[in-house]
Backbone of each chain as nested JSON, in Angstrom:
{
  "chains": [
    {"id": "A", "residues": [
      {"number": 1, "name": "MET", "atoms": {"N": [96.714, 109.978, 136.829], "CA": [97.265, 109.155, 135.74], "C": [96.437, 107.89, 135.56]}},
      {"number": 2, "name": "THR", "atoms": {"N": [95.991, 107.646, 134.358], "CA": [95.216, 106.426, 134.082], "C": [95.968, 105.593, 133.059]}},
      {"number": 3, "name": "GLN", "atoms": {"N": [95.885, 104.277, 133.256], "CA": [96.525, 103.384, 132.293], "C": [95.449, 102.733, 131.407]}},
      {"number": 4, "name": "TYR", "atoms": {"N": [95.683, 102.777, 130.11], "CA": [94.738, 102.202, 129.153], "C": [95.431, 101.094, 128.375]}},
      {"number": 5, "name": "LYS", "atoms": {"N": [94.685, 100.039, 128.068], "CA": [95.277, 98.923, 127.304], "C": [94.462, 98.639, 126.048]}},
      {"number": 6, "name": "TYR", "atoms": {"N": [95.188, 98.372, 124.966], "CA": [94.542, 98.123, 123.674], "C": [95.118, 96.863, 123.033]}},
      {"number": 7, "name": "ASP", "atoms": {"N": [94.246, 96.166, 122.303], "CA": [94.698, 95.073, 121.436], "C": [94.89, 95.667, 120.047]}},
      {"number": 8, "name": "VAL", "atoms": {"N": [96.098, 95.551, 119.51], "CA": [96.384, 96.153, 118.207], "C": [97.041, 95.104, 117.301]}},
      {"number": 9, "name": "THR", "atoms": {"N": [96.495, 94.942, 116.117], "CA": [97.043, 93.981, 115.158], "C": [98.269, 94.591, 114.481]}},
      {"number": 10, "name": "MET", "atoms": {"N": [99.444, 94.025, 114.792], "CA": [100.702, 94.517, 114.212], "C": [101.486, 93.301, 113.722]}},
      {"number": 11, "name": "SER", "atoms": {"N": [101.85, 93.31, 112.423], "CA": [102.489, 92.116, 111.861], "C": [104.002, 92.161, 111.815]}},
      {"number": 12, "name": "CYS", "atoms": {"N": [104.587, 93.352, 111.925], "CA": [106.04, 93.424, 111.804], "C": [106.559, 94.669, 112.521]}},
      {"number": 13, "name": "GLY", "atoms": {"N": [107.861, 94.845, 112.507], "CA": [108.455, 96.005, 113.155], "C": [108.029, 97.327, 112.533]}},
      {"number": 14, "name": "GLY", "atoms": {"N": [107.683, 97.28, 111.264], "CA": [107.186, 98.492, 110.59], "C": [105.833, 98.896, 111.133]}},
      {"number": 15, "name": "CYS", "atoms": {"N": [105.007, 97.896, 111.433], "CA": [103.665, 98.129, 112.001], "C": [103.79, 98.718, 113.41]}},
      {"number": 16, "name": "SER", "atoms": {"N": [104.601, 98.066, 114.249], "CA": [104.722, 98.543, 115.627], "C": [105.448, 99.886, 115.66]}},
      {"number": 17, "name": "GLY", "atoms": {"N": [106.357, 100.091, 114.707], "CA": [107.047, 101.381, 114.601], "C": [106.087, 102.509, 114.27]}},
      {"number": 18, "name": "ALA", "atoms": {"N": [105.109, 102.21, 113.437], "CA": [104.117, 103.225, 113.043], "C": [103.27, 103.62, 114.259]}},
      {"number": 19, "name": "VAL", "atoms": {"N": [102.907, 102.649, 115.074], "CA": [102.109, 102.935, 116.274], "C": [102.957, 103.721, 117.28]}},
      {"number": 20, "name": "THR", "atoms": {"N": [104.222, 103.335, 117.417], "CA": [105.146, 104.037, 118.313], "C": [105.27, 105.511, 117.913]}},
      {"number": 21, "name": "LYS", "atoms": {"N": [105.402, 105.741, 116.607], "CA": [105.539, 107.106, 116.09], "C": [104.28, 107.924, 116.39]}},
      {"number": 22, "name": "ALA", "atoms": {"N": [103.13, 107.307, 116.191], "CA": [101.86, 108.012, 116.443], "C": [101.739, 108.398, 117.919]}},
      {"number": 23, "name": "LEU", "atoms": {"N": [102.158, 107.508, 118.811], "CA": [102.038, 107.802, 120.251], "C": [103.096, 108.813, 120.689]}},
      {"number": 24, "name": "ASN", "atoms": {"N": [104.264, 108.764, 120.074], "CA": [105.288, 109.783, 120.345], "C": [104.788, 111.177, 119.986]}},
      {"number": 25, "name": "ASN", "atoms": {"N": [103.964, 111.247, 118.929], "CA": [103.48, 112.542, 118.444], "C": [102.186, 112.983, 119.105]}},
      {"number": 26, "name": "LEU", "atoms": {"N": [101.618, 112.134, 119.952], "CA": [100.325, 112.454, 120.56], "C": [100.537, 113.205, 121.874]}},
      {"number": 27, "name": "GLU", "atoms": {"N": [100.081, 114.443, 121.895], "CA": [100.234, 115.252, 123.111], "C": [99.356, 114.723, 124.235]}},
      {"number": 28, "name": "GLY", "atoms": {"N": [99.917, 114.655, 125.446], "CA": [99.133, 114.195, 126.588], "C": [99.492, 112.784, 127.015]}},
      {"number": 29, "name": "VAL", "atoms": {"N": [100.294, 112.105, 126.186], "CA": [100.749, 110.753, 126.546], "C": [101.951, 110.882, 127.467]}},
      {"number": 30, "name": "ASP", "atoms": {"N": [101.886, 110.259, 128.648], "CA": [102.988, 110.369, 129.607], "C": [103.968, 109.225, 129.455]}},
      {"number": 31, "name": "LYS", "atoms": {"N": [103.447, 108.066, 129.072], "CA": [104.286, 106.874, 128.999], "C": [103.54, 105.849, 128.149]}},
      {"number": 32, "name": "PHE", "atoms": {"N": [104.264, 105.06, 127.362], "CA": [103.561, 104.01, 126.623], "C": [104.488, 102.861, 126.293]}},
      {"number": 33, "name": "ASP", "atoms": {"N": [103.862, 101.732, 126.016], "CA": [104.62, 100.55, 125.618], "C": [103.882, 99.882, 124.454]}},
      {"number": 34, "name": "VAL", "atoms": {"N": [104.633, 99.589, 123.393], "CA": [104.057, 98.903, 122.241], "C": [104.711, 97.53, 122.168]}},
      {"number": 35, "name": "SER", "atoms": {"N": [103.911, 96.458, 122.294], "CA": [104.471, 95.109, 122.223], "C": [103.987, 94.381, 120.981]}},
      {"number": 36, "name": "LEU", "atoms": {"N": [104.913, 94.2, 120.054], "CA": [104.601, 93.467, 118.816], "C": [104.308, 92.004, 119.147]}},
      {"number": 37, "name": "GLU", "atoms": {"N": [105.067, 91.423, 120.077], "CA": [104.894, 90.01, 120.443], "C": [103.503, 89.773, 121.024]}},
      {"number": 38, "name": "ALA", "atoms": {"N": [103.109, 90.637, 121.959], "CA": [101.833, 90.457, 122.658], "C": [100.659, 91.05, 121.886]}},
      {"number": 39, "name": "GLN", "atoms": {"N": [100.964, 91.852, 120.848], "CA": [99.909, 92.562, 120.084], "C": [99.123, 93.495, 121.012]}},
      {"number": 40, "name": "LYS", "atoms": {"N": [99.857, 94.094, 121.947], "CA": [99.242, 94.972, 122.942], "C": [99.921, 96.332, 122.971]}},
      {"number": 41, "name": "VAL", "atoms": {"N": [99.134, 97.347, 123.266], "CA": [99.653, 98.686, 123.477], "C": [99.12, 99.191, 124.815]}},
      {"number": 42, "name": "THR", "atoms": {"N": [100.025, 99.675, 125.657], "CA": [99.649, 100.223, 126.958], "C": [100.028, 101.691, 126.984]}},
      {"number": 43, "name": "VAL", "atoms": {"N": [99.107, 102.536, 127.396], "CA": [99.348, 103.978, 127.389], "C": [98.946, 104.569, 128.737]}},
      {"number": 44, "name": "GLU", "atoms": {"N": [99.794, 105.446, 129.272], "CA": [99.451, 106.168, 130.492], "C": [99.268, 107.64, 130.17]}},
      {"number": 45, "name": "SER", "atoms": {"N": [98.17, 108.205, 130.653], "CA": [97.894, 109.615, 130.412], "C": [97.043, 110.198, 131.523]}},
      {"number": 46, "name": "ALA", "atoms": {"N": [97.303, 111.46, 131.846], "CA": [96.506, 112.158, 132.866], "C": [95.376, 112.945, 132.226]}},
      {"number": 47, "name": "THR", "atoms": {"N": [95.477, 113.204, 130.917], "CA": [94.52, 114.116, 130.279], "C": [93.678, 113.49, 129.166]}},
      {"number": 48, "name": "LEU", "atoms": {"N": [94.225, 112.471, 128.498], "CA": [93.502, 111.906, 127.346], "C": [92.493, 110.851, 127.785]}},
      {"number": 49, "name": "SER", "atoms": {"N": [91.421, 110.713, 127.011], "CA": [90.432, 109.672, 127.287], "C": [90.82, 108.39, 126.56]}},
      {"number": 50, "name": "GLU", "atoms": {"N": [90.181, 107.302, 126.966], "CA": [90.399, 106.005, 126.327], "C": [90.109, 106.097, 124.823]}},
      {"number": 51, "name": "ALA", "atoms": {"N": [89.055, 106.853, 124.478], "CA": [88.641, 106.985, 123.073], "C": [89.619, 107.842, 122.266]}},
      {"number": 52, "name": "ASP", "atoms": {"N": [90.154, 108.898, 122.89], "CA": [91.145, 109.757, 122.223], "C": [92.339, 108.933, 121.754]}},
      {"number": 53, "name": "ILE", "atoms": {"N": [92.817, 108.092, 122.663], "CA": [94.015, 107.298, 122.379], "C": [93.704, 106.234, 121.332]}},
      {"number": 54, "name": "LEU", "atoms": {"N": [92.544, 105.598, 121.451], "CA": [92.137, 104.585, 120.471], "C": [92.078, 105.205, 119.074]}},
      {"number": 55, "name": "ASP", "atoms": {"N": [91.538, 106.408, 119.014], "CA": [91.42, 107.124, 117.743], "C": [92.803, 107.362, 117.116]}},
      {"number": 56, "name": "ALA", "atoms": {"N": [93.753, 107.79, 117.941], "CA": [95.117, 108.046, 117.448], "C": [95.763, 106.763, 116.941]}},
      {"number": 57, "name": "ILE", "atoms": {"N": [95.532, 105.664, 117.638], "CA": [96.109, 104.379, 117.201], "C": [95.457, 103.948, 115.886]}},
      {"number": 58, "name": "GLN", "atoms": {"N": [94.142, 104.097, 115.783], "CA": [93.429, 103.667, 114.571], "C": [93.805, 104.515, 113.365]}},
      {"number": 59, "name": "LYS", "atoms": {"N": [94.235, 105.752, 113.608], "CA": [94.642, 106.623, 112.487], "C": [95.876, 106.095, 111.767]}},
      {"number": 60, "name": "THR", "atoms": {"N": [96.618, 105.203, 112.399], "CA": [97.762, 104.588, 111.713], "C": [97.29, 103.541, 110.707]}},
      {"number": 61, "name": "GLY", "atoms": {"N": [95.982, 103.223, 110.715], "CA": [95.458, 102.219, 109.791], "C": [95.482, 100.815, 110.369]}},
      {"number": 62, "name": "LYS", "atoms": {"N": [95.883, 100.683, 111.634], "CA": [95.921, 99.367, 112.287], "C": [94.567, 99.064, 112.909]}},
      {"number": 63, "name": "LYS", "atoms": {"N": [94.24, 97.784, 112.947], "CA": [93.026, 97.329, 113.617], "C": [93.3, 97.379, 115.126]}},
      {"number": 64, "name": "ALA", "atoms": {"N": [92.478, 98.12, 115.853], "CA": [92.731, 98.286, 117.291], "C": [91.42, 98.329, 118.055]}},
      {"number": 65, "name": "LYS", "atoms": {"N": [91.452, 97.801, 119.273], "CA": [90.283, 97.909, 120.154], "C": [90.76, 97.95, 121.597]}},
      {"number": 66, "name": "VAL", "atoms": {"N": [89.885, 98.432, 122.463], "CA": [90.208, 98.466, 123.889], "C": [90.317, 97.017, 124.367]}},
      {"number": 67, "name": "ALA", "atoms": {"N": [91.39, 96.703, 125.097], "CA": [91.604, 95.336, 125.577], "C": [90.646, 95.023, 126.717]}},
      {"number": 68, "name": "GLU", "atoms": {"N": [90.154, 93.79, 126.722], "CA": [89.32, 93.359, 127.862], "C": [90.253, 93.12, 129.043]}},
      {"number": 69, "name": "GLN", "atoms": {"N": [89.856, 93.61, 130.183], "CA": [90.734, 93.502, 131.367], "C": [90.756, 92.074, 131.895]}}
    ]},
    {"id": "B", "residues": [
      {"number": 1, "name": "MET", "atoms": {"N": [92.908, 115.605, 86.157], "CA": [93.417, 114.502, 86.988], "C": [94.944, 114.516, 86.982]}},
      {"number": 2, "name": "THR", "atoms": {"N": [95.537, 114.479, 88.154], "CA": [96.991, 114.449, 88.247], "C": [97.414, 113.163, 88.934]}},
      {"number": 3, "name": "GLN", "atoms": {"N": [98.519, 112.61, 88.492], "CA": [99.046, 111.408, 89.126], "C": [100.279, 111.771, 89.955]}},
      {"number": 4, "name": "TYR", "atoms": {"N": [100.282, 111.303, 91.186], "CA": [101.387, 111.573, 92.107], "C": [102.029, 110.243, 92.503]}},
      {"number": 5, "name": "LYS", "atoms": {"N": [103.353, 110.27, 92.658], "CA": [104.062, 109.044, 93.061], "C": [104.894, 109.28, 94.304]}},
      {"number": 6, "name": "TYR", "atoms": {"N": [104.87, 108.306, 95.191], "CA": [105.584, 108.417, 96.465], "C": [106.406, 107.156, 96.717]}},
      {"number": 7, "name": "ASP", "atoms": {"N": [107.545, 107.357, 97.378], "CA": [108.322, 106.234, 97.907], "C": [107.894, 106.052, 99.357]}},
      {"number": 8, "name": "VAL", "atoms": {"N": [107.416, 104.872, 99.69], "CA": [106.926, 104.629, 101.047], "C": [107.56, 103.348, 101.589]}},
      {"number": 9, "name": "THR", "atoms": {"N": [108.145, 103.437, 102.778], "CA": [108.767, 102.276, 103.409], "C": [107.688, 101.4, 104.039]}},
      {"number": 10, "name": "MET", "atoms": {"N": [107.483, 100.219, 103.469], "CA": [106.48, 99.276, 103.976], "C": [107.124, 97.906, 104.077]}},
      {"number": 11, "name": "SER", "atoms": {"N": [107.112, 97.313, 105.27], "CA": [107.824, 96.052, 105.453], "C": [106.972, 94.802, 105.309]}},
      {"number": 12, "name": "CYS", "atoms": {"N": [105.661, 94.93, 105.434], "CA": [104.818, 93.732, 105.367], "C": [103.417, 94.105, 104.903]}},
      {"number": 13, "name": "GLY", "atoms": {"N": [102.567, 93.098, 104.778], "CA": [101.194, 93.338, 104.339], "C": [100.41, 94.211, 105.296]}},
      {"number": 14, "name": "GLY", "atoms": {"N": [100.803, 94.191, 106.568], "CA": [100.133, 95.054, 107.548], "C": [100.46, 96.519, 107.293]}},
      {"number": 15, "name": "CYS", "atoms": {"N": [101.69, 96.752, 106.881], "CA": [102.138, 98.118, 106.557], "C": [101.411, 98.641, 105.318]}},
      {"number": 16, "name": "SER", "atoms": {"N": [101.407, 97.839, 104.25], "CA": [100.769, 98.294, 103.011], "C": [99.255, 98.38, 103.202]}},
      {"number": 17, "name": "GLY", "atoms": {"N": [98.71, 97.495, 104.055], "CA": [97.28, 97.552, 104.351], "C": [96.902, 98.838, 105.068]}},
      {"number": 18, "name": "ALA", "atoms": {"N": [97.771, 99.307, 105.93], "CA": [97.514, 100.557, 106.656], "C": [97.492, 101.743, 105.696]}},
      {"number": 19, "name": "VAL", "atoms": {"N": [98.404, 101.743, 104.732], "CA": [98.446, 102.824, 103.742], "C": [97.202, 102.743, 102.842]}},
      {"number": 20, "name": "THR", "atoms": {"N": [96.829, 101.542, 102.458], "CA": [95.623, 101.33, 101.634], "C": [94.387, 101.879, 102.348]}},
      {"number": 21, "name": "LYS", "atoms": {"N": [94.294, 101.573, 103.642], "CA": [93.145, 102.033, 104.432], "C": [93.102, 103.559, 104.497]}},
      {"number": 22, "name": "ALA", "atoms": {"N": [94.255, 104.17, 104.693], "CA": [94.319, 105.633, 104.776], "C": [93.874, 106.28, 103.463]}},
      {"number": 23, "name": "LEU", "atoms": {"N": [94.288, 105.68, 102.334], "CA": [93.927, 106.258, 101.035], "C": [92.459, 106.0, 100.696]}},
      {"number": 24, "name": "ASN", "atoms": {"N": [91.936, 104.856, 101.14], "CA": [90.504, 104.579, 100.973], "C": [89.665, 105.62, 101.709]}},
      {"number": 25, "name": "ASN", "atoms": {"N": [90.169, 106.081, 102.837], "CA": [89.416, 107.024, 103.67], "C": [89.655, 108.486, 103.303]}},
      {"number": 26, "name": "LEU", "atoms": {"N": [90.573, 108.724, 102.382], "CA": [90.921, 110.105, 102.031], "C": [90.014, 110.613, 100.911]}},
      {"number": 27, "name": "GLU", "atoms": {"N": [89.226, 111.625, 101.213], "CA": [88.304, 112.171, 100.212], "C": [89.084, 112.9, 99.125]}},
      {"number": 28, "name": "GLY", "atoms": {"N": [88.694, 112.686, 97.87], "CA": [89.343, 113.365, 96.762], "C": [90.266, 112.455, 95.976]}},
      {"number": 29, "name": "VAL", "atoms": {"N": [90.511, 111.243, 96.527], "CA": [91.347, 110.276, 95.806], "C": [90.473, 109.55, 94.785]}},
      {"number": 30, "name": "ASP", "atoms": {"N": [90.876, 109.566, 93.525], "CA": [90.075, 108.927, 92.488], "C": [90.522, 107.49, 92.234]}},
      {"number": 31, "name": "LYS", "atoms": {"N": [91.81, 107.252, 92.389], "CA": [92.365, 105.937, 92.075], "C": [93.714, 105.862, 92.765]}},
      {"number": 32, "name": "PHE", "atoms": {"N": [94.089, 104.677, 93.247], "CA": [95.43, 104.566, 93.815], "C": [95.937, 103.144, 93.737]}},
      {"number": 33, "name": "ASP", "atoms": {"N": [97.242, 103.018, 93.84], "CA": [97.873, 101.703, 93.858], "C": [98.97, 101.713, 94.918]}},
      {"number": 34, "name": "VAL", "atoms": {"N": [98.961, 100.698, 95.759], "CA": [99.985, 100.557, 96.794], "C": [100.79, 99.309, 96.462]}},
      {"number": 35, "name": "SER", "atoms": {"N": [102.08, 99.46, 96.202], "CA": [102.914, 98.3, 95.891], "C": [103.944, 98.055, 96.985]}},
      {"number": 36, "name": "LEU", "atoms": {"N": [103.718, 96.963, 97.715], "CA": [104.65, 96.565, 98.783], "C": [105.994, 96.159, 98.159]}},
      {"number": 37, "name": "GLU", "atoms": {"N": [105.95, 95.448, 97.038], "CA": [107.179, 94.966, 96.383], "C": [108.045, 96.148, 95.938]}},
      {"number": 38, "name": "ALA", "atoms": {"N": [107.402, 97.133, 95.28], "CA": [108.155, 98.257, 94.737], "C": [108.374, 99.358, 95.772]}},
      {"number": 39, "name": "GLN", "atoms": {"N": [107.695, 99.266, 96.928], "CA": [107.774, 100.326, 97.954], "C": [107.308, 101.666, 97.377]}},
      {"number": 40, "name": "LYS", "atoms": {"N": [106.274, 101.561, 96.522], "CA": [105.76, 102.749, 95.833], "C": [104.256, 102.876, 96.04]}},
      {"number": 41, "name": "VAL", "atoms": {"N": [103.797, 104.113, 96.098], "CA": [102.367, 104.402, 96.143], "C": [102.069, 105.409, 95.03]}},
      {"number": 42, "name": "THR", "atoms": {"N": [101.082, 105.094, 94.2], "CA": [100.656, 105.984, 93.124], "C": [99.222, 106.409, 93.4]}},
      {"number": 43, "name": "VAL", "atoms": {"N": [98.962, 107.713, 93.317], "CA": [97.63, 108.226, 93.629], "C": [97.189, 109.173, 92.515]}},
      {"number": 44, "name": "GLU", "atoms": {"N": [95.932, 109.021, 92.083], "CA": [95.357, 109.963, 91.116], "C": [94.272, 110.772, 91.784]}},
      {"number": 45, "name": "SER", "atoms": {"N": [94.345, 112.094, 91.599], "CA": [93.342, 112.968, 92.198], "C": [93.172, 114.225, 91.359]}},
      {"number": 46, "name": "ALA", "atoms": {"N": [91.96, 114.724, 91.334], "CA": [91.676, 115.963, 90.606], "C": [91.7, 117.16, 91.55]}},
      {"number": 47, "name": "THR", "atoms": {"N": [91.608, 116.9, 92.852], "CA": [91.43, 118.008, 93.794], "C": [92.549, 118.144, 94.832]}},
      {"number": 48, "name": "LEU", "atoms": {"N": [93.199, 117.026, 95.178], "CA": [94.202, 117.075, 96.25], "C": [95.567, 117.5, 95.706]}},
      {"number": 49, "name": "SER", "atoms": {"N": [96.363, 118.135, 96.571], "CA": [97.726, 118.495, 96.185], "C": [98.679, 117.358, 96.532]}},
      {"number": 50, "name": "GLU", "atoms": {"N": [99.882, 117.446, 95.976], "CA": [100.919, 116.461, 96.273], "C": [101.184, 116.39, 97.778]}},
      {"number": 51, "name": "ALA", "atoms": {"N": [101.177, 117.572, 98.424], "CA": [101.467, 117.652, 99.859], "C": [100.321, 117.084, 100.7]}},
      {"number": 52, "name": "ASP", "atoms": {"N": [99.072, 117.309, 100.278], "CA": [97.907, 116.761, 100.998], "C": [98.002, 115.237, 101.104]}},
      {"number": 53, "name": "ILE", "atoms": {"N": [98.35, 114.631, 99.961], "CA": [98.394, 113.167, 99.9], "C": [99.585, 112.643, 100.702]}},
      {"number": 54, "name": "LEU", "atoms": {"N": [100.726, 113.321, 100.586], "CA": [101.907, 112.926, 101.358], "C": [101.597, 112.962, 102.854]}},
      {"number": 55, "name": "ASP", "atoms": {"N": [100.889, 114.006, 103.273], "CA": [100.512, 114.161, 104.676], "C": [99.654, 112.982, 105.144]}},
      {"number": 56, "name": "ALA", "atoms": {"N": [98.691, 112.607, 104.326], "CA": [97.795, 111.49, 104.683], "C": [98.577, 110.181, 104.804]}},
      {"number": 57, "name": "ILE", "atoms": {"N": [99.542, 109.973, 103.903], "CA": [100.356, 108.749, 103.956], "C": [101.227, 108.767, 105.213]}},
      {"number": 58, "name": "GLN", "atoms": {"N": [101.826, 109.922, 105.5], "CA": [102.713, 110.024, 106.665], "C": [101.953, 109.852, 107.981]}},
      {"number": 59, "name": "LYS", "atoms": {"N": [100.666, 110.18, 107.979], "CA": [99.867, 110.023, 109.202], "C": [99.729, 108.56, 109.619]}},
      {"number": 60, "name": "THR", "atoms": {"N": [100.005, 107.641, 108.704], "CA": [99.985, 106.223, 109.08], "C": [101.245, 105.851, 109.871]}},
      {"number": 61, "name": "GLY", "atoms": {"N": [102.214, 106.785, 109.949], "CA": [103.449, 106.507, 110.682], "C": [104.532, 105.914, 109.802]}},
      {"number": 62, "name": "LYS", "atoms": {"N": [104.258, 105.804, 108.498], "CA": [105.258, 105.263, 107.569], "C": [106.161, 106.384, 107.075]}},
      {"number": 63, "name": "LYS", "atoms": {"N": [107.395, 106.012, 106.78], "CA": [108.343, 106.951, 106.194], "C": [107.976, 107.1, 104.72]}},
      {"number": 64, "name": "ALA", "atoms": {"N": [107.683, 108.32, 104.296], "CA": [107.238, 108.523, 102.916], "C": [107.809, 109.816, 102.358]}},
      {"number": 65, "name": "LYS", "atoms": {"N": [108.071, 109.828, 101.048], "CA": [108.509, 111.039, 100.374], "C": [108.034, 111.012, 98.924]}},
      {"number": 66, "name": "VAL", "atoms": {"N": [107.975, 112.179, 98.316], "CA": [107.594, 112.261, 96.914], "C": [108.674, 111.546, 96.105]}},
      {"number": 67, "name": "ALA", "atoms": {"N": [108.27, 110.669, 95.189], "CA": [109.236, 109.927, 94.385], "C": [109.872, 110.826, 93.346]}},
      {"number": 68, "name": "GLU", "atoms": {"N": [111.176, 110.622, 93.12], "CA": [111.838, 111.36, 92.045], "C": [111.377, 110.762, 90.719]}},
      {"number": 69, "name": "GLN", "atoms": {"N": [111.027, 111.599, 89.789], "CA": [110.488, 111.092, 88.51], "C": [111.585, 110.448, 87.694]}}
    ]}
  ]
}
């Protein structure tokens, strides 16, 4: 299991809801947290790569990048 | 050229921006308008079906349906 962190620009509950929906629908995600306050998304997965998950988040149309540790 | 209309739930500029980005990236779209105030999206295309466009909008994670005329 690997944990990945992303910075995602989300302005309202509709924005964070869209990211939540995308991660709910993404196969291979074991656990995730979307924080509108922190503008952060944390995802745990045993099978997906950092890039796979970033791609799924960006498909919602949100500006997203891998968070600096 | 056919014009399609959709009801899309968008709560803020980030939401409507995400839909705008998705339609900008969708090949076959000739013209479109995203209205946050009206919660409406209008798309003109010569090649895409009503369902193709609805699918692209829904991929942003927004609640969307074909508008009743």
